[in-house]
N, CA, C and O atoms as a printed pandas DataFrame, in Angstrom:
     atom_number atom_name residue_name chain_id  residue_number  x_coord  y_coord  z_coord
0              1         N          MET        A               1 -141.045   28.727  -61.098
1              2        CA          MET        A               1 -141.886   29.904  -60.698
2              3         C          MET        A               1 -140.739   31.681  -61.390
3              4         O          MET        A               1 -139.572   31.783  -61.770
4              5         N          SER        A               2 -142.000   32.833  -61.219
5              6        CA          SER        A               2 -140.918   33.983  -61.666
6              7         C          SER        A               2 -140.896   34.448  -60.718
7              8         O          SER        A               2 -141.735   34.243  -59.841
8              9         N          GLU        A               3 -139.787   35.320  -60.609
9             10        CA          GLU        A               3 -138.907   35.579  -58.669
10            11         C          GLU        A               3 -140.081   36.874  -59.094
11            12         O          GLU        A               3 -140.675   37.401  -58.153
12            13         N          ILE        A               4 -140.391   37.372  -60.590
13            14        CA          ILE        A               4 -141.918   38.814  -60.176
14            15         C          ILE        A               4 -142.996   38.776  -60.502
15            16         O          ILE        A               4 -143.767   39.583  -61.020
16            17         N          GLU        A               5 -143.086   37.295  -60.023
17            18        CA          GLU        A               5 -144.525   37.042  -59.988
18            19         C          GLU        A               5 -145.338   37.803  -58.887
19            20         O          GLU        A               5 -146.377   38.446  -59.040
20            21         N          ASN        A               6 -144.766   37.625  -57.968
21            22        CA          ASN        A               6 -145.524   38.622  -56.384
22            23         C          ASN        A               6 -146.040   40.008  -56.358
23            24         O          ASN        A               6 -147.042   40.535  -55.874
24            25         N          ILE        A               7 -144.273   40.729  -57.546
25            26        CA          ILE        A               7 -143.858   41.929  -57.133
26            27         C          ILE        A               7 -145.593   42.448  -58.196
27            28         O          ILE        A               7 -146.099   41.863  -59.153
28            29         N          GLN        A               8 -145.879   43.248  -57.741
29            30        CA          GLN        A               8 -147.028   44.312  -58.776
30            31         C          GLN        A               8 -146.573   45.875  -58.265
31            32         O          GLN        A               8 -146.057   45.935  -57.149
32            33         N          PRO        A               9 -146.721   46.982  -58.935
33            34        CA          PRO        A               9 -146.005   47.655  -58.563
34            35         C          PRO        A               9 -146.807   48.680  -58.467
35            36         O          PRO        A               9 -147.638   48.315  -59.299
36            37         N          ASP        A              10 -147.199   49.701  -58.081
37            38        CA          ASP        A              10 -148.436   50.539  -57.219
38            39         C          ASP        A              10 -149.370   51.011  -58.433
39            40         O          ASP        A              10 -150.593   51.108  -58.330
40            41         N          ASP        A              11 -148.328   51.413  -60.096
41            42        CA          ASP        A              11 -149.224   52.359  -60.726
42            43         C          ASP        A              11 -150.163   51.834  -61.894
43            44         O          ASP        A              11 -150.804   52.236  -62.866
44            45         N          ASN        A              12 -149.783   50.477  -61.061
45            46        CA          ASN        A              12 -150.498   48.434  -61.860
46            47         C          ASN        A              12 -151.763   48.285  -61.130
47            48         O          ASN        A              12 -152.382   47.291  -61.507
48            49         N          ARG        A              13 -152.452   49.086  -60.030
49            50        CA          ARG        A              13 -153.312   48.919  -59.656
50            51         C          ARG        A              13 -154.688   49.328  -60.432
51            52         O          ARG        A              13 -154.699   49.966  -61.484
52            53         N          PRO        A              14 -155.779   48.886  -59.784
53            54        CA          PRO        A              14 -157.159   49.392  -60.404
54            55         C          PRO        A              14 -157.489   50.582  -59.597
55            56         O          PRO        A              14 -157.077   50.758  -58.450
56            57         N          GLU        A              15 -158.284   51.423  -60.278
57            58        CA          GLU        A              15 -158.989   53.198  -59.306
58            59         C          GLU        A              15 -159.390   52.783  -58.304
59            60         O          GLU        A              15 -159.523   51.564  -58.402
60            61         N          PRO        A              16 -159.778   53.298  -56.966
61            62        CA          PRO        A              16 -161.229   52.385  -56.640
62            63         C          PRO        A              16 -162.131   52.181  -56.949
63            64         O          PRO        A              16 -162.577   52.970  -57.782
64            65         N          GLY        A              17 -162.892   51.197  -56.588
65            66        CA          GLY        A              17 -163.834   51.275  -57.529
66            67         C          GLY        A              17 -163.966   50.689  -59.519
67            68         O          GLY        A              17 -164.743   49.825  -59.924
68            69         N          GLU        A              18 -163.241   51.263  -60.150
69            70        CA          GLU        A              18 -162.871   50.331  -61.242
70            71         C          GLU        A              18 -162.170   49.044  -60.951
71            72         O          GLU        A              18 -161.281   48.887  -60.114
72            73         N          GLN        A              19 -162.886   47.785  -62.064
73            74        CA          GLN        A              19 -162.533   46.274  -62.131
74            75         C          GLN        A              19 -161.594   46.072  -63.120
75            76         O          GLN        A              19 -161.573   46.436  -64.296
76            77         N          GLU        A              20 -160.367   45.054  -62.060
77            78        CA          GLU        A              20 -158.892   45.361  -62.755
78            79         C          GLU        A              20 -159.669   43.778  -64.359
79            80         O          GLU        A              20 -160.535   42.918  -64.200
80            81         N          MET        A              21 -158.785   44.115  -65.684
81            82        CA          MET        A              21 -159.862   43.709  -66.267
82            83         C          MET        A              21 -158.274   42.601  -67.199
83            84         O          MET        A              21 -157.222   43.065  -67.640
84            85         N          PRO        A              22 -158.785   40.984  -67.191
85            86        CA          PRO        A              22 -157.944   39.923  -66.765
86            87         C          PRO        A              22 -157.180   39.335  -67.836
87            88         O          PRO        A              22 -157.581   38.806  -68.873
88            89         N          LEU        A              23 -155.860   39.541  -67.353
89            90        CA          LEU        A              23 -155.371   39.201  -68.421
90            91         C          LEU        A              23 -154.991   37.784  -68.802
91            92         O          LEU        A              23 -154.585   36.946  -67.996
92            93         N          PRO        A              24 -155.162   37.586  -70.127
93            94        CA          PRO        A              24 -154.595   35.902  -70.606
94            95         C          PRO        A              24 -153.505   35.231  -70.579
95            96         O          PRO        A              24 -152.325   35.493  -70.812
96            97         N          PRO        A              25 -154.280   34.010  -70.145
97            98        CA          PRO        A              25 -152.981   33.348  -69.689
98            99         C          PRO        A              25 -151.578   33.691  -70.675
99           100         O          PRO        A              25 -151.494   33.822  -71.896
100          101         N          VAL        A              26 -150.436   33.781  -69.494
101          102        CA          VAL        A              26 -148.805   32.768  -70.662
102          103         C          VAL        A              26 -148.982   31.882  -71.020
103          104         O          VAL        A              26 -149.349   30.825  -70.507
104          105         N          SER        A              27 -148.671   32.267  -72.276
105          106        CA          SER        A              27 -148.753   30.797  -73.905
106          107         C          SER        A              27 -147.580   30.894  -74.230
107          108         O          SER        A              27 -146.537   31.429  -73.855
108          109         N          PHE        A              28 -147.936   30.316  -74.943
109          110        CA          PHE        A              28 -146.777   30.225  -76.994
110          111         C          PHE        A              28 -147.794   30.749  -77.889
111          112         O          PHE        A              28 -147.481   31.437  -78.861
112          113         N          GLU        A              29 -149.143   30.422  -77.573
113          114        CA          GLU        A              29 -149.904   30.651  -78.713
114          115         C          GLU        A              29 -150.267   32.375  -78.762
115          116         O          GLU        A              29 -150.840   32.985  -79.665
116          117         N          PHE        A              30 -149.638   32.989  -77.264
117          118        CA          PHE        A              30 -150.488   34.678  -76.449
118          119         C          PHE        A              30 -149.741   34.368  -77.583
119          120         O          PHE        A              30 -150.195   33.999  -78.666
120          121         N          LEU        A              31 -148.054   34.610  -77.148
121          122        CA          LEU        A              31 -147.348   35.191  -77.535
122          123         C          LEU        A              31 -146.928   35.242  -79.286
123          124         O          LEU        A              31 -146.617   36.165  -80.038
124          125         N          THR        A              32 -147.142   33.415  -79.511
125          126        CA          THR        A              32 -147.822   34.275  -81.457
126          127         C          THR        A              32 -148.599   35.353  -81.783
127          128         O          THR        A              32 -148.261   36.335  -82.444
128          129         N          LEU        A              33 -150.220   34.991  -81.017
129          130        CA          LEU        A              33 -150.756   35.603  -81.416
130          131         C          LEU        A              33 -150.655   37.165  -81.469
131          132         O          LEU        A              33 -151.073   37.855  -82.399
132          133         N          SER        A              34 -149.979   37.667  -80.223
133          134        CA          SER        A              34 -149.028   38.782  -80.018
134          135         C          SER        A              34 -148.045   39.352  -81.483
135          136         O          SER        A              34 -147.911   40.409  -82.098
136          137         N          LEU        A              35 -147.753   38.599  -81.526
137          138        CA          LEU        A              35 -146.538   39.228  -82.710
138          139         C          LEU        A              35 -146.783   38.899  -84.576
139          140         O          LEU        A              35 -146.332   39.367  -85.621
140          141         N          LYS        A              36 -147.762   37.827  -84.177
141          142        CA          LYS        A              36 -148.739   38.077  -85.499
142          143         C          LYS        A              36 -149.191   39.702  -85.530
143          144         O          LYS        A              36 -148.617   40.582  -86.171
144          145         N          THR        A              37 -150.469   39.875  -84.594
145          146        CA          THR        A              37 -150.972   40.809  -84.771
146          147         C          THR        A              37 -150.109   42.491  -84.489
147          148         O          THR        A              37 -150.646   43.598  -84.521
148          149         N          GLN        A              38 -149.348   42.320  -84.350
149          150        CA          GLN        A              38 -147.639   43.816  -83.798
150          151         C          GLN        A              38 -147.514   44.002  -85.417
151          152         O          GLN        A              38 -147.617   45.185  -85.740
152          153         N          VAL        A              39 -147.293   43.003  -86.626
153          154        CA          VAL        A              39 -147.235   42.673  -87.979
154          155         C          VAL        A              39 -148.084   43.720  -88.475
155          156         O          VAL        A              39 -147.850   44.918  -88.639
156          157         N          GLU        A              40 -149.529   42.759  -88.765
157          158        CA          GLU        A              40 -150.490   42.898  -89.208
158          159         C          GLU        A              40 -150.555   44.744  -89.052
159          160         O          GLU        A              40 -150.744   45.586  -89.930
160          161         N          MET        A              41 -150.394   44.853  -88.064
161          162        CA          MET        A              41 -151.512   46.889  -87.286
162          163         C          MET        A              41 -149.488   47.000  -88.396
163          164         O          MET        A              41 -149.718   47.045  -89.604
164          165         N          GLN        A              42 -148.118   47.030  -88.122
165          166        CA          GLN        A              42 -147.487   47.254  -88.621
166          167         C          GLN        A              42 -147.256   47.284  -90.005
167          168         O          GLN        A              42 -146.225   47.771  -90.468
168          169         N          LEU        A              43 -148.567   46.564  -91.029
169          170        CA          LEU        A              43 -148.517   46.352  -92.501
170          171         C          LEU        A              43 -150.040   47.598  -92.908
171          172         O          LEU        A              43 -150.313   48.253  -93.914
172          173         N          GLY        A              44 -150.306   47.536  -92.376
173          174        CA          GLY        A              44 -151.336   48.796  -91.973
174          175         C          GLY        A              44 -152.800   48.060  -92.092
175          176         O          GLY        A              44 -153.838   48.700  -92.257
176          177         N          LEU        A              45 -152.739   46.514  -91.977
177          178        CA          LEU        A              45 -153.944   45.615  -92.285
178          179         C          LEU        A              45 -154.839   45.833  -90.704
179          180         O          LEU        A              45 -156.021   46.158  -90.819
180          181         N          LEU        A              46 -154.370   45.686  -89.516
181          182        CA          LEU        A              46 -155.323   46.015  -88.861
182          183         C          LEU        A              46 -155.373   48.371  -88.175
183          184         O          LEU        A              46 -154.414   49.108  -87.943
184          185         N          HIS        A              47 -156.990   48.697  -88.109
185          186        CA          HIS        A              47 -156.888   50.072  -87.896
186          187         C          HIS        A              47 -157.860   50.811  -87.121
187          188         O          HIS        A              47 -159.030   51.128  -87.338
188          189         N          PHE        A              48 -157.188   50.970  -86.313
189          190        CA          PHE        A              48 -159.186   51.702  -85.367
190          191         C          PHE        A              48 -159.206   52.941  -85.716
191          192         O          PHE        A              48 -158.153   53.555  -85.547
192          193         N          GLY        A              49 -159.808   53.323  -86.016
193          194        CA          GLY        A              49 -159.601   54.413  -86.113
194          195         C          GLY        A              49 -160.486   54.467  -87.711
195          196         O          GLY        A              49 -160.995   53.528  -88.323
196          197         N          GLU        A              50 -160.418   56.229  -88.149
197          198        CA          GLU        A              50 -161.310   56.276  -89.356
198          199         C          GLU        A              50 -160.194   56.265  -90.436
199          200         O          GLU        A              50 -159.078   56.757  -90.265
200          201         N          GLU        A              51 -160.591   55.687  -91.494
201          202        CA          GLU        A              51 -159.780   55.546  -92.652
202          203         C          GLU        A              51 -158.902   56.417  -93.492
203          204         O          GLU        A              51 -158.041   56.061  -94.297
204          205         N          SER        A              52 -159.361   57.902  -93.079
205          206        CA          SER        A              52 -158.386   58.997  -93.055
206          207         C          SER        A              52 -156.924   58.541  -92.614
207          208         O          SER        A              52 -155.886   58.099  -93.107
208          209         N          GLU        A              53 -157.339   58.824  -91.681
209          210        CA          GLU        A              53 -156.685   58.518  -90.119
210          211         C          GLU        A              53 -155.418   57.020  -90.422
211          212         O          GLU        A              53 -154.568   56.647  -89.613
212          213         N          ARG        A              54 -155.648   56.507  -91.624
213          214        CA          ARG        A              54 -154.728   54.721  -91.776
214          215         C          ARG        A              54 -153.543   55.501  -91.861
215          216         O          ARG        A              54 -153.484   56.467  -92.622
216          217         N          PRO        A              55 -152.008   54.941  -90.692
217          218        CA          PRO        A              55 -150.965   55.069  -91.042
218          219         C          PRO        A              55 -150.453   54.869  -92.630
219          220         O          PRO        A              55 -151.113   54.461  -93.586
220          221         N          LYS        A              56 -149.309   55.217  -92.591
221          222        CA          LYS        A              56 -148.490   54.071  -93.790
222          223         C          LYS        A              56 -147.987   52.760  -92.728
223          224         O          LYS        A              56 -147.968   52.650  -91.502
224          225         N          PRO        A              57 -147.645   51.960  -93.720
225          226        CA          PRO        A              57 -147.996   50.554  -93.586
226          227         C          PRO        A              57 -146.166   50.748  -93.363
227          228         O          PRO        A              57 -145.433   51.467  -94.042
228          229         N          GLU        A              58 -145.808   49.946  -92.311
229          230        CA          GLU        A              58 -144.299   50.683  -91.115
230          231         C          GLU        A              58 -143.027   49.418  -92.048
231          232         O          GLU        A              58 -142.424   48.810  -91.164
232          233         N          LEU        A              59 -142.636   49.035  -93.223
233          234        CA          LEU        A              59 -141.998   47.691  -93.947
234          235         C          LEU        A              59 -141.547   47.033  -93.069
235          236         O          LEU        A              59 -142.056   46.085  -92.472
236          237         N          ARG        A              60 -139.590   47.987  -92.834
237          238        CA          ARG        A              60 -139.068   48.186  -92.015
238          239         C          ARG        A              60 -139.354   47.119  -90.668
239          240         O          ARG        A              60 -139.110   45.926  -90.486
240          241         N          LEU        A              61 -139.796   47.856  -90.097
241          242        CA          LEU        A              61 -140.188   47.521  -88.974
242          243         C          LEU        A              61 -141.287   46.146  -89.029
243          244         O          LEU        A              61 -140.535   45.268  -89.450
244          245         N          ALA        A              62 -142.406   45.611  -88.867
245          246        CA          ALA        A              62 -142.535   44.410  -89.822
246          247         C          ALA        A              62 -142.543   43.586  -90.950
247          248         O          ALA        A              62 -143.543   43.327  -91.620
248          249         N          HIS        A              63 -141.196   43.103  -91.183
249          250        CA          HIS        A              63 -140.151   42.288  -91.728
250          251         C          HIS        A              63 -139.308   42.028  -90.052
251          252         O          HIS        A              63 -139.505   40.977  -89.443
252          253         N          HIS        A              64 -138.391   43.133  -89.479
253          254        CA          HIS        A              64 -137.714   42.498  -88.713
254          255         C          HIS        A              64 -138.627   42.021  -87.663
255          256         O          HIS        A              64 -138.027   41.390  -86.794
256          257         N          THR        A              65 -140.586   42.187  -87.376
257          258        CA          THR        A              65 -141.656   41.641  -86.124
258          259         C          THR        A              65 -141.100   40.153  -87.082
259          260         O          THR        A              65 -140.634   39.249  -86.389
260          261         N          ILE        A              66 -141.155   39.903  -88.725
261          262        CA          ILE        A              66 -141.248   38.694  -88.745
262          263         C          ILE        A              66 -139.941   37.987  -88.732
263          264         O          ILE        A              66 -139.806   36.801  -88.432
264          265         N          ASP        A              67 -139.168   38.645  -89.014
265          266        CA          ASP        A              67 -136.874   37.655  -88.629
266          267         C          ASP        A              67 -137.672   37.142  -87.658
267          268         O          ASP        A              67 -137.966   35.946  -87.634
268          269         N          LEU        A              68 -138.330   38.504  -86.265
269          270        CA          LEU        A              68 -138.363   37.179  -84.679
270          271         C          LEU        A              68 -138.880   36.435  -84.682
271          272         O          LEU        A              68 -138.939   35.469  -83.921
272          273         N          MET        A              69 -139.762   36.888  -86.176
273          274        CA          MET        A              69 -141.033   34.888  -85.761
274          275         C          MET        A              69 -140.426   34.208  -85.605
275          276         O          MET        A              69 -140.148   33.441  -84.683
276          277         N          ALA        A              70 -139.971   34.494  -86.972
277          278        CA          ALA        A              70 -138.939   33.153  -87.799
278          279         C          ALA        A              70 -137.722   32.769  -87.226
279          280         O          ALA        A              70 -137.173   31.713  -87.541
280          281         N          MET        A              71 -137.101   33.821  -86.123
281          282        CA          MET        A              71 -135.582   33.114  -85.366
282          283         C          MET        A              71 -136.902   32.060  -84.460
283          284         O          MET        A              71 -137.213   30.929  -84.831
284          285         N          LEU        A              72 -137.376   32.622  -83.513
285          286        CA          LEU        A              72 -138.813   32.050  -83.377
286          287         C          LEU        A              72 -138.822   30.979  -83.394
287          288         O          LEU        A              72 -138.316   30.346  -82.467
288          289         N          GLN        A              73 -139.605   30.159  -84.828
289          290        CA          GLN        A              73 -139.505   28.925  -85.058
290          291         C          GLN        A              73 -138.620   27.916  -84.966
291          292         O          GLN        A              73 -138.855   26.730  -84.733
292          293         N          GLU        A              74 -136.783   28.863  -85.313
293          294        CA          GLU        A              74 -135.888   27.880  -85.710
294          295         C          GLU        A              74 -135.983   27.869  -83.887
295          296         O          GLU        A              74 -136.665   26.992  -83.355
296          297         N          LYS        A              75 -135.371   28.730  -83.172
297          298        CA          LYS        A              75 -135.066   28.018  -81.732
298          299         C          LYS        A              75 -135.891   26.793  -81.700
299          300         O          LYS        A              75 -135.377   25.689  -81.879
300          301         N          THR        A              76 -136.875   26.915  -81.527
301          302        CA          THR        A              76 -137.858   26.320  -81.034
302          303         C          THR        A              76 -138.716   25.039  -81.442
303          304         O          THR        A              76 -139.769   24.510  -81.086
304          305         N          ARG        A              77 -137.347   24.744  -82.713
305          306        CA          ARG        A              77 -138.339   23.914  -83.404
306          307         C          ARG        A              77 -137.574   22.305  -82.802
307          308         O          ARG        A              77 -136.472   21.938  -82.394
308          309         N          GLY        A              78 -138.744   21.781  -83.018
309          310        CA          GLY        A              78 -139.063   20.363  -82.148
310          311         C          GLY        A              78 -139.730   19.910  -80.654
311          312         O          GLY        A              78 -140.271   18.899  -80.207
312          313         N          ASN        A              79 -139.257   21.689  -79.984
313          314        CA          ASN        A              79 -140.318   21.485  -78.692
314          315         C          ASN        A              79 -141.321   21.863  -79.170
315          316         O          ASN        A              79 -141.792   20.845  -78.664
316          317         N          LEU        A              80 -142.245   22.374  -79.710
317          318        CA          LEU        A              80 -143.594   22.356  -79.933
318          319         C          LEU        A              80 -144.158   21.720  -79.659
319          320         O          LEU        A              80 -143.823   20.551  -79.849
320          321         N          SER        A              81 -145.668   22.069  -78.891
321          322        CA          SER        A              81 -146.829   20.915  -79.336
322          323         C          SER        A              81 -147.436   20.772  -81.314
323          324         O          SER        A              81 -147.049   21.621  -82.117
324          325         N          MET        A              82 -147.862   20.238  -81.516
325          326        CA          MET        A              82 -148.453   20.279  -83.442
326          327         C          MET        A              82 -149.503   21.152  -83.220
327          328         O          MET        A              82 -150.278   21.296  -84.167
328          329         N          ALA        A              83 -149.792   21.971  -81.872
329          330        CA          ALA        A              83 -151.017   23.644  -82.817
330          331         C          ALA        A              83 -150.171   24.265  -82.100
331          332         O          ALA        A              83 -150.442   25.460  -82.224
332          333         N          GLU        A              84 -149.097   24.108  -81.261
333          334        CA          GLU        A              84 -148.539   25.892  -81.603
334          335         C          GLU        A              84 -147.401   25.503  -82.487
335          336         O          GLU        A              84 -147.179   26.243  -83.445
336          337         N          GLN        A              85 -146.741   24.583  -82.332
337          338        CA          GLN        A              85 -146.290   24.688  -84.022
338          339         C          GLN        A              85 -146.635   24.812  -85.715
339          340         O          GLN        A              85 -145.972   25.075  -86.719
340          341         N          ARG        A              86 -148.345   24.399  -85.364
341          342        CA          ARG        A              86 -149.019   25.445  -86.696
342          343         C          ARG        A              86 -149.486   26.587  -86.350
343          344         O          ARG        A              86 -150.226   27.413  -86.886
344          345         N          LEU        A              87 -149.083   26.530  -85.627
345          346        CA          LEU        A              87 -150.269   28.140  -85.847
346          347         C          LEU        A              87 -148.704   28.920  -85.819
347          348         O          LEU        A              87 -148.689   30.027  -86.357
348          349         N          LEU        A              88 -147.655   28.521  -85.351
349          350        CA          LEU        A              88 -146.474   30.007  -85.924
350          351         C          LEU        A              88 -146.107   29.436  -86.821
351          352         O          LEU        A              88 -145.059   29.949  -87.213
352          353         N          ASP        A              89 -146.452   28.447  -87.522
353          354        CA          ASP        A              89 -146.006   28.032  -89.029
354          355         C          ASP        A              89 -147.293   28.761  -89.686
355          356         O          ASP        A              89 -146.703   29.401  -90.555
356          357         N          ASN        A              90 -147.920   28.912  -89.761
357          358        CA          ASN        A              90 -149.474   29.156  -91.075
358          359         C          ASN        A              90 -149.576   31.289  -90.402
359          360         O          ASN        A              90 -150.033   32.231  -91.050
360          361         N          SER        A              91 -149.174   31.309  -89.472
361          362        CA          SER        A              91 -148.737   32.470  -89.165
362          363         C          SER        A              91 -147.728   33.112  -89.726
363          364         O          SER        A              91 -147.366   34.277  -89.558
364          365         N          LEU        A              92 -147.360   32.405  -90.303
365          366        CA          LEU        A              92 -145.194   32.908  -90.360
366          367         C          LEU        A              92 -145.253   33.424  -92.137
367          368         O          LEU        A              92 -144.792   34.351  -92.803
368          369         N          THR        A              93 -146.188   32.092  -92.402
369          370        CA          THR        A              93 -146.850   32.517  -93.851
370          371         C          THR        A              93 -148.207   32.645  -94.826
371          372         O          THR        A              93 -148.661   32.012  -95.779
372          373         N          GLU        A              94 -148.582   33.778  -94.077
373          374        CA          GLU        A              94 -149.675   33.994  -93.733
374          375         C          GLU        A              94 -149.045   36.099  -93.427
375          376         O          GLU        A              94 -149.706   37.093  -93.728
376          377         N          LEU        A              95 -148.405   36.084  -93.129
377          378        CA          LEU        A              95 -147.562   37.296  -93.273
378          379         C          LEU        A              95 -146.156   38.058  -93.166
379          380         O          LEU        A              95 -145.600   38.995  -92.593
380          381         N          ARG        A              96 -145.851   36.545  -94.544
381          382        CA          ARG        A              96 -145.270   36.221  -95.287
382          383         C          ARG        A              96 -145.334   37.627  -96.610
383          384         O          ARG        A              96 -144.898   38.694  -97.041
384          385         N          TYR        A              97 -146.391   36.349  -96.727
385          386        CA          TYR        A              97 -147.669   36.307  -97.700
386          387         C          TYR        A              97 -147.771   38.306  -97.803
387          388         O          TYR        A              97 -147.245   39.201  -98.463
388          389         N          ARG        A              98 -148.965   38.146  -96.505
389          390        CA          ARG        A              98 -148.850   40.043  -96.884
390          391         C          ARG        A              98 -148.007   41.010  -96.969
391          392         O          ARG        A              98 -148.108   42.051  -97.619
392          393         N          TYR        A              99 -146.778   40.487  -95.988
393          394        CA          TYR        A              99 -145.395   42.070  -96.827
394          395         C          TYR        A              99 -145.314   42.041  -98.189
395          396         O          TYR        A              99 -145.435   42.929  -99.033
396          397         N          VAL        A             100 -145.111   40.983  -98.255
397          398        CA          VAL        A             100 -144.989   40.429  -99.523
398          399         C          VAL        A             100 -145.666   41.321 -100.739
399          400         O          VAL        A             100 -145.032   41.645 -101.744
400          401         N          GLN        A             101 -147.556   41.798 -100.415
401          402        CA          GLN        A             101 -148.622   41.988 -100.722
402          403         C          GLN        A             101 -148.523   43.743 -100.420
403          404         O          GLN        A             101 -149.268   44.636 -100.825
404          405         N          ALA        A             102 -147.661   43.795  -99.806
405          406        CA          ALA        A             102 -147.645   45.308  -99.274
406          407         C          ALA        A             102 -146.613   46.065  -99.460
407          408         O          ALA        A             102 -146.411   47.279  -99.491
408          409         N          VAL        A             103 -146.120   45.311  -99.555
409          410        CA          VAL        A             103 -144.627   46.461 -100.855
410          411         C          VAL        A             103 -144.699   46.021 -101.735
411          412         O          VAL        A             103 -143.726   46.154 -102.477
412          413         N          GLU        A             104 -145.957   45.162 -102.265
413          414        CA          GLU        A             104 -145.936   45.586 -103.761
414          415         C          GLU        A             104 -146.723   46.826 -104.170
415          416         O          GLU        A             104 -146.372   47.606 -105.055
416          417         N          GLU        A             105 -147.768   46.916 -103.469
417          418        CA          GLU        A             105 -148.866   48.145 -102.927
418          419         C          GLU        A             105 -148.241   49.398 -102.809
419          420         O          GLU        A             105 -148.604   50.456 -103.323
420          421         N          ALA        A             106 -147.070   49.143 -101.938
421          422        CA          ALA        A             106 -145.754   50.374 -101.281
422          423         C          ALA        A             106 -144.974   51.087 -103.025
423          424         O          ALA        A             106 -144.766   52.217 -103.469
424          425         N          LYS        A             107 -144.780   49.766 -103.499
425          426        CA          LYS        A             107 -144.212   50.457 -104.957
426          427         C          LYS        A             107 -145.156   51.362 -106.525
427          428         O          LYS        A             107 -144.997   52.158 -107.450
428          429         N          LYS        A             108 -146.315   50.301 -105.727
429          430        CA          LYS        A             108 -147.193   51.129 -106.857
430          431         C          LYS        A             108 -147.810   52.614 -106.696
431          432         O          LYS        A             108 -148.312   53.365 -107.533
432          433         N          ALA        A             109 -147.559   52.774 -105.146
433          434        CA          ALA        A             109 -148.431   53.809 -104.342
434          435         C          ALA        A             109 -147.235   55.097 -105.123
435          436         O          ALA        A             109 -147.622   56.206 -105.492
436          437         N          SER        A             110 -145.521   54.520 -105.254
437          438        CA          SER        A             110 -144.435   55.129 -104.860
438          439         C          SER        A             110 -144.403   56.161 -106.731
439          440         O          SER        A             110 -143.508   56.970 -106.975
């Protein structure tokens, strides 16, 4: 059990009449998918809003997050379930491919 489990800041509570949005369970899968989503946003693959407002890819940041996931892959080797390992491996393979594509597109644009 975590020491912070029962500590909730006052500003984290919903306003009267508002429903509290449920959070997903804490899991390795959620961590992996969160990091994957961050890279997709950093590469400009996920964007909410008008196409004309799409931000430029943050290649340096995306590379860093991919490296972070690779470190996680190395440090957890042999300690994950088959499904967790497959999710992390497949996510990294896809993100590395998409990163290379983004770099090539950035070179064409400049």
